[in-house]
C-alpha positions in Angstrom: 74.4 15.0 80.1 77.5 13.7 82.4 76.8 11.7 85.4 78.2 14.2 87.5 75.8 16.9 86.6 72.9 14.1 87.0 74.0 13.2 90.5 74.3 17.0 91.0 70.4 18.0 90.1 69.4 15.1 91.9 71.3 15.6 95.0 69.7 19.7 94.6 65.9 18.5 94.2 66.6 16.1 97.4 67.6 19.0 99.2 65.3 21.5 97.7 62.3 18.8 98.8 63.8 18.6 102.4 63.7 22.3 102.8 60.2 22.5 101.5 59.0 20.0 103.8 60.7 21.9 106.6 59.2 24.8 105.6 56.0 23.6 105.6 56.3 22.4 108.9 57.2 25.8 110.1 54.3 27.1 108.2 51.7 24.7 110.3 54.0 25.1 113.3 55.0 28.5 113.6 54.2 30.1 117.2 54.2 33.7 115.2 52.7 35.5 112.1 56.3 36.6 111.4 57.5 32.8 111.3 54.8 32.1 108.8 55.2 34.6 106.2 59.1 33.7 106.2 57.9 30.1 105.7 55.9 31.2 102.6 58.7 33.0 101.4 61.0 29.9 101.8 58.3 27.8 100.2 57.9 30.0 96.9 61.6 30.1 96.7 62.0 26.4 96.6 59.3 26.1 94.1 61.4 28.7 91.8 64.5 26.8 92.3 62.7 23.3 91.7 61.3 24.3 88.6 64.9 26.1 87.5 66.3 22.8 88.4 64.0 20.8 86.2 64.3 23.3 83.4 68.2 22.5 83.5 67.7 18.8 83.6 64.8 18.5 81.0 66.4 21.6 78.8 63.1 23.1 78.1 63.2 26.9 78.4 59.4 27.1 79.4 60.5 26.1 82.7 62.4 29.4 83.2 59.5 31.3 82.3 57.2 29.7 85.3 59.8 30.4 87.5 60.1 33.9 86.3 56.1 34.1 87.0 56.6 32.2 90.6 59.1 34.6 91.7 57.0 37.7 90.6 53.8 36.1 92.4 56.0 35.6 95.3 57.2 38.8 95.9 54.4 40.8 95.4 52.8 38.0 97.9 55.5 38.5 100.5 55.2 42.5 100.2 51.3 42.5 100.7 51.7 40.1 103.9 54.8 42.5 105.1 52.2 45.6 104.6 49.5 43.7 106.5 51.4 42.8 109.3 52.5 46.2 109.8 49.7 48.3 109.4 46.6 45.9 109.5 45.5 46.6 106.2 46.9 45.8 102.5 44.7 48.6 100.4 44.9 51.8 101.9 
């Protein structure tokens, strides 16, 4: 792996770590429920991107399958939270 790619992956992991910290702060301090839902969406997206970046760094294809599972669970969770905020119940 080239030095430029190692630097880029390290920089990306640092930026995603910062985004995760900021989203966690918004999750706890968010004034409205919609802010908290968006923070959770950002957290699962950052977790997926960190997993993909680590998969590129270590060259292990298992990371990509884990990232796919994180994306799937995060999407279903986002839909459930949006439905709960709109209707007050998830299952009708």
